[in-house]
N, C-alpha and C positions, 0 to 999 in steps of 0.2 A: 331353522332360521326364526329369529324372534321378530314378530311384526310390531311395528310402531303404531301408535294411535295418534290421531290428529282430529281436533274439533273443527267443524265448519258450520257457519250459521246459514240457515235458510233465509231468504229475504224477509219473511214474516218475523222470524226470531230476531233478526238483526234490528228491525224496527222496534220490537218489544224491548230489546236490550237498551237501545238508545233512549227510550222513554223512561227508563229507571233512573233513580237518583244516582249521583256520582259515587257515593259511598257503597251503595248496593251493587253498582256496576263493578267496582273494584273488588268487592267481596266475592262476587260470582266469577269474575275473571281469575282471581287467585285460586279459587276452588277448581276451575276448569284446568288451570296450569298444573295443579297438584294431580288431578286425575290423569292428565295427558302423559305424565312421566311414570305412571305406574305400569307394572307388567301387564295387567289386565284391568282397566278402569271399570269394566262392567261388573266386577266383583263388588263395587260400591253402589251399583245401580239396582233398582228393583224392576222386574218386568211388569209391564202393564197388563192387567187381566183383560181378556177379550180382544186385544190388539196384538197380533203376532209381530215379533221382531221390533217392538218399541219398549224403551226403558225410561225410567225417570231417576234423576239425581235430585237430592234434597239439599238445599242451601238455605238454612233458616226456615222462614215461612214461604220460601219460593221453591218452585219445582222447575226442572229443566227436562223437557221431553226430548229424547234422542232416538235415532235409529242407526245401527251400524251399516256401513257400506264397505264391503271387502274389496281391496285392491291388491295388486301383486305384492308389494313390499310393506304396505301399511293399511290400516283400517281407518276410514273416515267415520267419525261419529257425528252425523248430521244433526244439528240442533234444530228441532222443529218448532218449539214453543218455549217461552219463558214467561211465567206468570205467578201471581200469588196463589197459594194453595187453595183458596176458596174459589178461584176463577179458572184454574188450569184445565179442568176436565170439561168445562162448558164449551160448546161450539158456537 
């Protein structure tokens, strides 16, 4: 059985997404839609070193940090953070 992938925003990531400019929101949304229809979107992601089960997608100068959550028929890719590359790894 082929599992489907679905992106879901954490409350923090949703706030960060809303603060972005409309063109940037559109660009990130289109990229997430592209990843979602792939057989395995994690092939486009890089694992974060030092943090188990966390990955990042690159969209221009922005990074999207995700963690997969396995369900029965699909895998939720929970978006934890969206930020510019100079700010993404700061806490």
